[in-house]
N, C-alpha and C positions, 0 to 999 in steps of 0.2 A: 765790588768785593765787599760784604760785611766787615765789620771789625769782631773778629771772636769774643766770646761771652770773658768778662772774669770769674775767676774762681778763688773760691773759697780755700783756706787752707785745711779744710775737712770735704774738699771735690769727692776725691782718690772714696773714703772711706763710701760718701754718700753712694756713689756709682756702687764700689764692692757690693753694698747692702740691698742692692735693690732698689736705691732712688730714682724714681722718675722724673728725671731733669728736664727745666723749663726754663724761658728766658724771661727774668723777672728785672728788670729793670738793668738791662743789662749785664744782668751777672746769672752763673744757672746755679740754680737751686731746686732743691730736690720739693716738689709740691705735694709727693707721698711716696710710703715704701710699699704698702700693701692697701692698707682699707684706711681710707679722712676719717671714716666713723669711729674704728677702732683706734687709732691713734687721737682722737678727740676724745673719747671716754677714759684714756689711758689717763690722760692730763686732768681729767676729771677725779679719776678712782686713785689716782696714786701718784706720778708725773709723768710728764711730758718733757723731752727735749730735744731742743730747737737751736739749727745751725742759725746766728740771726748778723752773719759777719756779714754781708751786705750791709746792713747799714751805715752809715758815716759816722765817723767818730772824728771832730774835730778839737786840738789840745790849745789851750789857750793859759797864755805864761805870763810871767810879770806883776808890777804890783798896781797895774792901770785895769789887767782884764774884768776884773767888774766893773767896774764903771764903763768900758769900752761894749760889752753887753748889756746891758742895763739900757746903752745908746740904741740898742739894734732888735733887742726882745719885745712880747708885751707883757711880761710878767717882769717884774722888780730883783734885781740879781744883785742889786750895791750890801743888799741886807741879807743873802743869803747866808745863814750858818755853816762853817765847815762841818762835812759829813751831811750835807741835806741836798737833794735834788729836787729841781720844780718844773713840773711839764708847763709850757710856753709854746706861743707861738709868734713865728715872721709873719709880719705885715707889708704890704707895699704900703704907698704914698694914698690908697684912696681904700684903705684899710681894709682887703682884702687878705686871704691870707695865703703866704707862700708853703707855710708849712708846719706842722706840727714839732714839736722839737724836749727833746729832755735837756736841762742844765744842771749839771752836778760843781760842789765845789771841795776838792780832796787836798789831803796831805797825801809826801811820800814819805816811807819809812826814813828820811834824809830830811823833812821838816820841811820840804819845798811847797809852797801850795798854789794850786792852778784851779784850773776850771775848764772842764770839757762837754761840748756839745755834743747830742747823740741826734741823727739829724736820717729823715727820711732817703732810701736808697735813688730813689727815681729823682730828687728832688739835691743831689749832692750837690752838683754843680752848680748849680742855680743860687744854692746857697752859698755857698762856698764865693761866687763871683760876686754876689750881695755885699759882700760882708767887706770882699776888698774894696769893695765900689763905695761904701759907705762910710768906710774904718777912717776915717780923717780926724789928724789932729784928736788922738785921744788921750796919745804920752805914749810908757810903756809897756807895750803888750806885742806881745808875739805868737802869731796862729800858727798847726802844725795842724797838717792832714796824717794820720795814724790808723786811717782805716784799712791801706794795704799792711802796718806792721805789724797790727793784732788779728784778734779774732775775739766774736762775742757769741758765746753760750746761753741761750736762756733755758733754767730749771725751774718748770712750774707745774703744781698739783699739790693735795694734802703731803705727800713725804718728801717734798722739797727741800723743806727744813732740814729733816734727818738727814738727808743724800747730800747737801753742801758742807753742814757741819762738820759731816765727819773727814772732810778733805780740804779745807781750810784752815788756814793758822785763827783766823778773826773769830768772836764767837757772833757767829750771826746772825744767829736764833737772839738775841738783845737787839739785831737791829732794828729801826723802826720802819714802818713804813715807807717809802721813799728816803730811803738814807742809803749812805755807802759809804765803803772802807779800801784803803788799799792793803793789802797785805800776802800773804806766801799761800801756795797748792802745792807744797812737798816742795816746798823750797825755791819753787818758780814763781817771779809778781805775778799777780793777778787783783784784777778790783774786783769788787763783789757789792752788784746793790740789789736791793730788795722792791724790788719792778718787774715790771712786765705784761702783758697783753691779751690776758686771756678770762683775766678774770677771777683768777686762784692766786694762792700767795705763792710765791716762789723768787726766785733772784737772777739776774744777769750777770755773769759772768767776764772779765775783759782780761784777756789773755794775749802775752807773746805770739805770733803767726806761726812759730817752731816750736812754740808747744802748745798747740792747740790740739793735734790728736791724742799725744797723753792725756793733758786733760780729758778730754771726749770721753776717750778710753777709761777713766779715773771713775768719770761720775756713770756710767755704766755698771764698772765694778762696784759700786757703793751703791746703785740701787739694785742688783739684779735680783734681788729678793723681795724687793718691794710691789714689780709691778713695772718698771720704769720702761719707757716705750722712746724709738726715735720718732718723732713727728715734724711733716711738711709745712709748706704754706698751707695748702688746703685746711689742714686741722686748725692752724691759725689763724683761720679766717674766718669758720666756721665759730670758734671761742671767742673772739673778740665782740663777732656780732652776735653771740650771746649775751655777750657782759655790754653791747650798749658800747662799743668803742669805738669812735670815728676813724675812718681810713680815708688817706690822704687819696685824689682820683675818684674817688666817692663822695664820701659827705664832707671832705674838705678840700676845695680848690681855689684856683687866684676868682671867680665868681662866687664864693660866698665869705660872708665876713661871722666873728667870731660868735658874735648873738644871734645871728640864725643857728648859729653849729651848735645853739646853749654850750658855751666856750667865754661866756662871760666874767665866770670865776677866773678865766687867765689871762684876763686883761688889767692891768693898773692904771687908770689911767692918773690917778691925782699925782700932782708935782711931777709929772714924767713927762719927758722927751722923745718919741721914737717914731721909727715911720710909719704915719697911718695914723697916730694918738686923738691930730684933730677931726681927722675924716669917723674915726671911731666913734669921738664923742658925740660926734653929732647923729652916727647911727644908734648909740643905743641910745638917744631923747627920741627915737622916730620909732616909730611901731615896723617888726620885721615887716618885710613881703612875702616870706616865707619861711620856717620852720620845723628843726629835724623831731621827728614822733617817731615813735617804733608803733608795728604794726603786727597782728597775729592773724592771720588767713585763718576760716571755719576750714575749709578742706588742705588736703595733703599737697595739691599742685603749690610749685615753688615760682613767688616774685621773684625777677632776676632786673638788670640795673635797667635803666628808663621806662620801665613802664607804667603805663598812666593810672593815676588815681583817679575816683570820680565819685561825689558825693550826688545821689541820685544820676543825674545823666550831666551833668557840670563836673571840666575837668578839674580838679583842685591841686594836683600836687604827682612827684614821679617818684621813685624807686631811686633807691641809690644803690642798695646792695640789700639779694635774702636767699635765704637756705632753706630746708629741713632740719630745723633743729634736733639734733642726736639728742640732747641730754632733756629737752622737754616736750619729744617727739611731736613736734606741728612746726608748721607754717610761720619763717618769721622776715618780720623787713625793718628795713629803715627806711625813712621817704622824708621827702622834704612837701609839706604842703602850704594851703595858704591859714593863717592865723586861727579864720574863721572854723575851719576842720581839725585845728591838733588839741582840740581838749580828750582827755583819756573817756574809752566809751564813746567814742562819735562812729557812726557803722560808717563805711564805704565801702566801696569798688576798687579793684585793680582789674586790670586786664592782663589778663595771663593764656598769650598770644589767640588773643580774640575773643576769649571768652572772659568775663566778668563774676571774677571772683569775690564774695560777701569776704570783708578783712573788718578789723575795727582798731580805732588807735589805745594803743596801753601805753605806761608810763615807761622810759626804759631805767634800769636795765633790764632786759626781760632775764636772766639770773644772775643771780647774789649769790656767793660761797656762803655757807654760815661758818661761823668765828666761834671758836672753844675757848 
C-alpha cells in the first residue's frame, strides 16, 4: 500500500477549480487547470499565480545560524545582509549537486533575525538528513522544518507588483530583486520575497497554512481586472525553460557539477570550507566533460529528455528538457553537450523519435523580459 500524497493547504481550491492533480515529488499538485499555453501566456502578459507550497522551507534560528549554513552551502552566507536572498547549491563530497536552494536572511517584527532555506520538494528529506549529518559542533543553532506549517504562493508577471503591493503592508515595489521582508497581509503574518522561477518580475509569499486560502483568494480579487490566472506545474515548467533556468532532476543531479551546469557564480571557494569544496577547486581548474547549452530546433517537433544530440553522425550530448515555446513559437531545449560542440551557432541534429531534426546551439536564456 502506497502512502497517500501530501496535500497543500490549497488542495481543495485546486480540485474545485478544475485543477488536474498529479503526483509531484509525493505531493498532489495541479499540473494545469485548462490550457498550459493560456496559463503560460497569462503569466507573460499579466500575472500567473502558482501554489508552490510543496517546496520545503527550513528555518534556522540562533546566533550561529549563518556560520552553520556557511559550512554547508557553496555560496557564502556569513556576509549575507539582512533582507537579502542568495541562490546557492548543496554539493556532496565529490562536488556534485545535491540540490539548488535559496537562502534568506530575515527579521521578525519583534527584531529576531533568522535564516530560511527553500529546498526543492523532491530533495526535502535528502537535504534535511544531509544537514543533520553534517551539522556537528557549530554552536547555537536550531533547524525547524516549517513546510507543513506554512504555504508558499508565487505571483509572477508584469502585473505582479501592482497586485502584491495592494495586499501587503510593506512597500514591496521598493524591494530589490532577491530581497525579502517579513510583513503583514491584512493583519496576517506574511514573508514576501522578490523571487521567482518564470523569467518574469514577481513575488513569492510565505504565509501560515491556516491563512493560505484567504491570501490566495485576496490575490485573485486584487488581480481580477488585470488578467490574473491560476497556473499549474505545466506552465511553470515551460516558463522556466524559456528563461533558461535549470530544474533538479533534469539539468541538475548528483552526476553534474556546478561548472558543467553553468552555475560557477553560485560557488564561492576562496577561504571557504564546505562539503565538496576541494573537489570543486579541482573541477574548476579542469575542462568540463560536458556543458549545459540551449538549443533551437528548425522544425516544430518537440525534443524530450534523453533524446540524443549529434554533430554530423557523432553523438555529442543529450537533451535534458524540451518544449514548444508558447512565447517564441519554436521548439527549444536544454542539453548537455561536449565542449567542442557547445559554441553558439553550432549546427547539430536532435534524434526525435528516430528522425534527426536540425538544430543549433543558442545562448541562454531563450527569453528575457524587457524592463522599464
